[in-house]
N, C-alpha and C positions, 0 to 999 in steps of 0.2 A: 644690377639685377641680383636678387637673392633667390636661390632655389632651396626649398626646404619642405619638410613634412607640414601638412596643413594643421592648423590649430583652431580651437573653438572661436577665438577672436577674429579669425579670417572668414567667418561665416558669410557676412554681408557681401564682401568683395568676390568670394568664390561663387556664391549663388548668382550674383550679377553677371559674372563671366559665363556661367553655365547658361543663363538666359540669353546672352548674346550669341553663343554658339547655336542655341535652338532657333532664335529669330533669323539667323543667317542660314539656317538649315545646313550647317557645316559640321563635318565630322569632328568629334572631340577625342581624337586619338590620344592615347596615354592618360585619359581621364575616365576612371571607372566610377562615374557619378550619374545615377539615374535621377530624373527630376522628381520622382515619387518618393525619394529617400529622405529620411530624417537626417539632418546634418550630423547630429551627435552620434546616431547609429552608424553613419558612414565613417566617422572618425574611429569608432570602435572597431568596425570591420577592417579598417586599414591596419590597425595595430595587430589584429589577429592574422591578417594575410601576410604580414611581414614575418610572423613566427611560423607560418605554414598551417595555421588553424582556420577551419571553416572556409576554405577556399573552394569555389565551384569546380566541378569536374572539368578537366582539361586545362585548368589554371596551374600556375606554379607560385611559390612564395614570391612576393613583390613588395617594393617600396613605392608608395604613391607620393610624388612630390609636386609642388606647385611653385611657379616662379612669380615673383613680385617685383614691381618697380620701386624706385626710391621712396615713393609716397605710400607704399603698401598696397597698391592696386594689383590685383591678380592679373597676370599676363598670359599664363598658359599652364598646361599639365605636362608632366613627364612621369612615365611609369617605368621603373627599373625592375626587370624580371631577374631574380637572383639565380636562376638556372634556366636551361632550355629544355623543352620537350620536343617531340617530333613535329607538332603543329607549329611551334615557334621557330623551329629550324627552317621551315618552309616559308612562313609569313609571320612577321611580328618581331622576331629577334629579341635581343635583350632590352631594348629601349623603344618605347612608343612615346610620341610627343605631339603636341599641337600648341599653337599660339592663337589667342582669341582673334577673331576676324578683323577687328578694328586696328590691331597692332601688327599685322603682318607686313612684311616688306621693310622692316626697320632694323633687321639684324638680330632680333630677339631670339629666333630659333637657333641660330648659330651659337649664341652665348649660352642659351639654355642647354643645348646638347653638350657643350663644353663642360658646363657645371655637372651635368648628368654623368659624363664620363669620369669626372673626378669622384663622384659618389660611387661609381662602379669600381674604381681603383680601391676605395676604402673597403669594399666588399671582396677584394682580391679577384676581380674579374679582369683578366689581363688581355683578353681577346673578345671584343664586343661585336656581335652580329647586329647589323642594322638592315632594315628592309624598307623599300618604298615601292609604290605602284609605278609602272613604267611611264605613266602620264604625269607624275608629280615632279615636275622640274625643280620646284622650290625645295622639296625635301631632298632630292638628289644633290642639289647644290650645297645644302646644309651638311649632309653626310660627307661629301667630298671635302668641304672646307674644314672638317674635323678629322681628316686623315683617312677617310673610307677608301678601301681598296676593293674594286669591283671583283666579284667572284662569278656570278652567273644570274640567269633569269629563270624563274620557275613560276609558271601560271601567271604571267604578267607582273610578277613581283621581282624587282631587282634586289640582289643580295650583296652586301658590302661587309667587310671585316675591318675593324679599327684596332690597331695595336694600342694597348692601353697600359703600358708598363709605367 
């Protein structure tokens, strides 16, 4: 698996993945892509967001990443928030992620989060907050498999910290 910033040549596979999320009526956590967006404009907005420019109210600077399999097929989204605000401290944390519905249950989320933590280390984020809904057993297992230490539950959201030295 490769986790990296999306590029123009990834357009077809990312749009196909977004369509799969929509058809499955599945949350696309960690993927800030609206179906009415122009792909090129989306890529530009990601560059700006990483620099802290033109981000919506309530957002923080972030890096949008996409995971790909060996054949170059998009597998999932991972959004790395470069700092936390009050809202992210309660729900969202440093990293949001999802795997396309047809590829779930194959260990991709665990690997994707592992790679996302490596990216966070490059940004000197040494303690990573992860959250998941109380009913999301798969996300909980992924967080725990990557070293998550349970802190508490707030408004049906479990909060975990991962040491990321």
